[in-house]
N, C-alpha and C positions, 0 to 999 in steps of 0.2 A: 305702305306700311312704314317705311323708314321715317317719313315726317311725323306721324302720330307717335312713334316710338321716341321721338326727341322731346316731346312735351312731358315734363315730369308730372307725376300724380300729386306731389306736394312739394312746396319749397319752404325753407326755413331760413332765418337770418344766420343761424349758426347751429352746428351739430348738437350742442347740448340743449337746444330748444326742443329737441325730440325727447319725449319722456316715455317711460314704460306705460304710463296711463294712456297716452296718445296711441302708442303701438297696439295696446290691448283693444282700444276702441275701434281699430280698423282690422282686427283679427291677425295681427302680426306678432309672432313669438320668436323671430330670428332676424338678424341683420347681417348682410354682407357689406363690409365697410371699406371704402377707399381710404388711404392715409393722406397722401400728399395734397395739400390745399383743402382737404376736408376736415381732418383732425388736427393737422399741423402743417406749417409751411415746409417746403422742401428742405430748407437748411436747418430744421430742428430735428436732430438725430434721435432724441429720446422723448417719450411722452412727458407732458408736464402734469402738474397737480390737477388741473382741470380735466385733462384726458383720463387720468387715473380715477378721479371721482365719478365721472360720467360712466365709465366702463363698470366700475364697482356698483353703481346704482342699477345699471342694466342687469348685471349678473345677479344682484340680490333680488331682482324682480323676475328672474327666470328667463330672461331674454338671451337666446343663444347668439353668439357672434363669431365671425371670422373676418380677418383682414384679407382683402383681395386687391392686390396692387399690381400695376404694370411696372413698378420699380424693381430694382435688382435685389437679390437675396439678402445681402449684408444689410442694406438699409431697412428692409421690411422686417427681418428677424430681430434686428436690434431694437426697432421701435416696438415690436410686439412682445418681446420678452417680459418687460415689467408689467404688461397688461394681462399676461397669461392667456393670450388668444391664439388660436390656430392661424397660420399664415399661408397665403398663396402668393408667391412673387412671380414676376414675369408672366402674369396671368393671361395676357393676350386679350384683355377686354377691348372690344365689345364681344368677343367670341365666348361661347357658353361653357367650354370644357371645365375651367376652374370654378365657375359658379356652381355647376352641378357637383363637382367634387367637394366644394365647401359645404353645400347644403347637406350632402350625404354625411359628411364628417360631424356636423353639428346636429344631425337628426331632424332636419326640416325639409320642406319642399316648396314648390312654387305657390302653394295656397296660403302659406303662413310666413313667408320670408319677404323682406324688403331689401332693396339695394340703396345704399347711401353713398353719395359722392358729390363732386363739385362740377363735373363735366357732363354735358349732354351727349357729346359724340362718343364717349366711352361708357360712363357709368349709367346714365339714363337709358341709352340704347341697349347696353348689355342686359340690364334688368328687364326692360320692357319687352324686348323681343323674345324672352323666354317666359313672360307672364308674371314677373315680379312687380310689386308696388315699387315705385321709384321715388326716392327722397333726395332732393337736391339742395345744397347750400352754396352760397357764393364762394368763390375761391378766397382763401385766407390772404394769400399774398401771391398774386399771379406773376408768372414769368412774363417778361415783356418782349420776348423774341417775336419775330415776324410770324412764325408758325402758330404760336399760342394766340397772338392778337387776331390772326385769321380765323382760328377755331372759335374764338369768342364772338367774332363778327357773325359767323354762321349761326351761332346759338341764339342771337338776339331775337329773331322773329318767333322762335319757339318759346322763349321766356315771355314775350309779349302775348302770345297765344295762351300761355298758362295764366297770366295775369287777367286776361280778358275772360277766361273760363272760370278761374278760381280753382281751389283744390278739388280733387275728384269727389271727395265726400260732399262738398257743397253742391256740385253738379248733380250727384245722385239724389241728394235731399230735394233739390229744386225739381227734378224730374218726377220724384214721388208725389209731390204736391200738385202737379199739373193734371 
């Protein structure tokens, strides 16, 4: 189970490539979103205009959202305040407790929620092992510590597996035509 849970359902070049139209096409009406290296680099304390515009577009389309981060409270609350999103800090991803609480708060469940992040070992696994669609973007600006480089090395075969398989919707379409 662990290896399959590390292969994301969809990969995008950047978070704002994910549109409300795409989410609607796969039955998603809510997002649980990581912050660091997904929406902004670690050293960016506040959302920028691009973050604000993307969140506004999602909200205008009726997409429910919550920020779910393993980072500390001050960082997460500061980033979330201008966005007007509920926050879960020190979330303990890949464990499910905060994901379940976030879905309850925004009125969604595993059938209509996706997890958006940059890490397979936390974000993709957290979402996949409870049945969420997983959306992964490359890290905006990765830390270069030995630990992070090791995690990225572990992720490589799963990214290759995704690229070989393609997005889950492509796989489902191909199976339907067989």
